[in-house]
VOGU-3710 file (C-alpha; in Angstrom, 3 decimals, decimal comma):
1> mvygltigqv> 105,070/14,489/-52,557  102,125/15,153/-54,901  98,899/16,045/-53,149  95,408/15,933/-54,626  93,392/13,459/-56,591  93,491/12,610/-60,268  90,279/12,835/-62,260  90,033/9,039/-62,169  90,310/8,995/-58,384  87,847/11,799/-57,774
11> aafagvtvkt> 85,357/10,146/-60,136  85,697/6,812/-58,364  85,352/8,345/-54,896  82,226/10,289/-55,963  80,669/7,234/-57,624  80,555/8,687/-61,131  82,499/8,197/-64,332  85,374/10,306/-65,658  83,123/11,213/-68,561  80,565/12,568/-66,095
21> vrhyhrlglv> 83,151/14,692/-64,306  84,239/16,186/-67,626  80,629/16,849/-68,507  80,203/18,745/-65,222  83,270/20,769/-66,142  81,779/21,714/-69,529  78,553/22,831/-67,804  80,450/24,890/-65,261  79,124/22,874/-62,336  82,539/21,833/-61,059
31> deperdrsgy> 85,624/23,958/-61,677  88,424/22,309/-63,582  91,649/22,581/-61,561  94,862/23,848/-63,000  97,503/21,338/-64,058  100,417/20,666/-61,768  104,075/20,637/-62,815  103,743/17,097/-64,096  100,851/18,094/-66,357  98,061/16,454/-64,353
41> rrygspdmvr> 94,978/18,142/-62,961  94,769/17,544/-59,239  91,516/17,802/-57,336  91,403/18,939/-53,732  88,851/18,356/-51,002  86,691/21,417/-52,007  86,438/19,995/-55,515  85,419/16,674/-54,040  82,698/18,322/-51,920  81,356/20,210/-54,931
51> lvqvrtlaga> 81,331/17,078/-57,047  79,416/15,132/-54,387  76,896/17,977/-54,110  76,324/18,016/-57,880  76,071/14,232/-58,072  73,570/14,138/-55,191  71,298/16,799/-56,666  71,457/15,242/-60,125  70,623/11,834/-58,631  67,612/13,385/-56,867
61> gvplaeiggl> 66,232/14,520/-60,216  67,322/18,177/-60,241  67,994/19,197/-63,845  71,700/19,853/-64,447  70,866/23,301/-65,809  69,506/24,283/-62,389  72,141/22,774/-60,110  74,736/25,548/-60,474  72,242/28,220/-59,445  71,065/26,128/-56,517
71> ldagperfaa> 74,547/25,541/-55,114  75,438/29,198/-55,459  72,162/30,398/-53,865  71,490/31,357/-50,292  69,771/28,962/-47,854  66,238/30,344/-48,390  66,407/30,242/-52,174  68,006/26,803/-52,009  65,166/25,471/-49,841  62,492/27,046/-52,085
81> alddverrlt> 64,101/25,641/-55,188  64,232/22,159/-53,682  60,523/22,403/-52,844  59,852/23,200/-56,491  61,968/20,261/-57,620  60,141/17,973/-55,172  56,768/19,093/-56,593  57,895/18,381/-60,131  59,248/14,998/-59,110  55,917/14,160/-57,459
91> driaeltarr> 54,110/15,038/-60,668  56,574/12,920/-62,626  56,081/9,991/-60,259  52,307/10,237/-60,763  52,802/10,256/-64,513  55,116/7,222/-64,417  52,730/5,383/-62,094  49,901/5,977/-64,589  52,083/4,679/-67,404  52,951/1,589/-65,373
101> tvlrrlaagd> 49,232/0,995/-64,804  48,661/1,174/-68,566  51,463/-1,336/-69,198  50,060/-3,705/-66,587  46,592/-3,480/-68,161  48,113/-4,254/-71,552  50,034/-7,198/-70,149  46,853/-8,477/-68,557  44,991/-8,236/-71,861  42,671/-5,521/-70,579
111> rlllperaca> 40,608/-3,556/-73,105  42,709/-0,449/-72,800  41,171/1,421/-75,741  37,628/1,332/-74,428  35,845/2,934/-71,465  34,713/0,732/-68,571  31,115/0,946/-69,757  31,990/-0,662/-73,087  34,102/-3,333/-71,377  31,155/-4,170/-69,162
121> aldlmaelgf> 28,952/-4,674/-72,249  31,534/-6,999/-73,788  31,804/-8,972/-70,557  28,026/-9,311/-70,499  28,099/-10,699/-74,046  30,491/-13,399/-72,882  28,223/-14,176/-69,927  25,267/-14,476/-72,311  27,014/-17,238/-74,199  28,660/-15,453/-77,106
131> gadyvalqee> 31,945/-17,050/-78,055  35,345/-15,369/-77,624  35,752/-14,802/-81,355  32,392/-13,039/-81,632  33,081/-10,877/-78,572  36,518/-9,971/-79,973  34,865/-8,882/-83,202  32,422/-6,665/-81,313  35,338/-5,250/-79,324  37,104/-4,277/-82,533
141> alilaralvp> 33,915/-2,641/-83,821  33,630/-0,599/-80,610  37,274/0,476/-80,838  36,717/1,585/-84,433  33,516/3,417/-83,509  35,196/5,309/-80,697  38,140/6,304/-82,902  36,321/7,084/-86,161  32,875/8,325/-85,143  33,156/9,664/-81,582
151> evfdsflaql> 29,945/11,647/-82,161  28,038/8,373/-82,608  29,873/6,220/-80,068  27,560/6,848/-77,128  24,415/6,015/-79,082  26,191/3,023/-80,652  27,063/1,734/-77,190  23,623/2,550/-75,777  22,051/0,510/-78,576  24,275/-2,441/-77,720
161> erglgdpqyv> 23,542/-2,151/-73,984  19,794/-1,969/-74,552  19,936/-4,930/-76,881  21,866/-7,073/-74,406  19,096/-6,448/-71,887  16,460/-7,730/-74,298  16,289/-11,534/-74,538  14,634/-11,344/-77,973  17,427/-9,135/-79,309  20,065/-11,409/-77,793
171> almkrcrdae> 18,430/-14,365/-79,573  18,544/-12,395/-82,852  22,230/-11,568/-82,308  22,970/-15,240/-81,773  21,125/-16,064/-84,991  23,297/-13,458/-86,728  26,363/-15,167/-85,360  25,120/-18,542/-86,607  24,187/-17,009/-89,971  27,826/-16,326/-90,726
181> swdpddprld> 28,091/-19,977/-91,817  25,059/-19,812/-94,130  25,139/-19,470/-97,877  24,903/-15,782/-98,933  21,797/-16,675/-101,004  20,002/-18,356/-98,110  16,434/-16,894/-97,990  16,559/-16,988/-94,196  18,923/-14,007/-94,315  16,165/-11,659/-95,504
191> elaaalaakl> 13,843/-12,923/-92,791  16,523/-12,338/-90,188  17,292/-8,866/-91,566  13,607/-7,901/-91,380  13,394/-9,092/-87,742  16,539/-7,143/-86,852  15,227/-3,993/-88,530  11,955/-4,236/-86,609  13,817/-4,614/-83,329  16,135/-1,653/-84,066
201> ladrellamp> 13,254/0,546/-85,114  11,691/0,077/-81,694  14,415/2,463/-80,455  14,591/4,556/-83,588  16,103/7,563/-81,818  19,312/5,590/-81,344  19,609/5,194/-85,119  19,726/8,929/-85,784  23,081/10,287/-86,966  24,246/13,520/-85,234
211> aefearpdaa> 24,437/16,559/-87,524  28,180/16,992/-86,897  28,799/13,470/-88,140  26,640/13,872/-91,226  28,554/17,082/-92,009  31,816/15,159/-92,314  32,904/14,865/-95,973  34,148/11,332/-95,231  31,173/10,249/-93,109  30,268/7,341/-95,393
221> tryglinhhr> 33,826/6,027/-95,366  34,068/6,181/-91,590  30,693/4,496/-91,187  31,604/1,788/-93,644  34,852/0,928/-91,883  32,838/0,156/-88,749  29,604/-1,341/-90,047  31,291/-3,542/-92,636  34,253/-4,542/-90,471  35,628/-7,967/-91,465
231> edqapaaarl> 32,687/-8,695/-93,805  35,195/-10,020/-96,319  35,699/-12,992/-94,014  31,979/-13,860/-93,824  30,034/-13,371/-97,101  26,740/-14,288/-95,440  27,279/-11,618/-92,781  27,944/-9,070/-95,529  24,718/-10,037/-97,260  22,766/-9,845/-93,989
241> nelleahlra> 24,123/-6,348/-93,339  23,211/-5,278/-96,858  19,629/-6,531/-96,402  19,347/-4,889/-92,981  20,457/-1,526/-94,341  17,964/-1,844/-97,186  15,136/-2,497/-94,712  16,133/0,537/-92,605  16,492/2,851/-95,606  13,079/1,739/-96,851
251> vgvdiphq> 11,456/3,289/-93,780  13,454/6,483/-93,936  16,477/5,788/-91,752  19,398/7,799/-93,107  22,298/5,385/-93,470  25,462/6,627/-95,262  26,039/5,058/-98,665  29,477/3,756/-99,496
//
């Protein structure tokens, strides 16, 4: 009578695949038994115990490279090593939980790329009656500003926040939104640009460019990507921006030239 288990049986009893058992053999985690007279490798109960131990530790998240040392260690070292594994697993769980939160925010359409302060400003714009398309455009501009000119982002956001708290500025912003449908040669654009410049100059300190930004060799390109975002879709908006920059430069505001 032949005693012992075949590799298929031991794998099935341990709840793993034959491929996994062979992988444990290659790593030296489970000894490979000698072949019997019929040419088959037969596994005994000690092999089964060892296989279950390896499978259990691997399933708990212990790296395979560490399992052999753990099983061959004394009780104190084994307990200390498990504490270390538990700590690493806790850190990993926290990391995965954070990633899941990010995915849920993305699925919910949350503004993941912006800080809460910027999201609050965008929400206020919606509450003030700006349409979804206009708010989305401002959101894109904020995302670009944060990515391309982080040195300027805080002042850029502060300017927006201050403006949203000023009814006159909000009215000007809404006129700018409406002006997108005007003809680029409409004389009202220059009037609107002058009014915007006057309002911005009331908080002139927010218009100043930090020295570290001005020192960038590509400062003008970065600035242009933000300030002229999507102008190709609204010729009147492009003309309004051009006139506004001209008004600001005329009084000494340093605005990068494209």
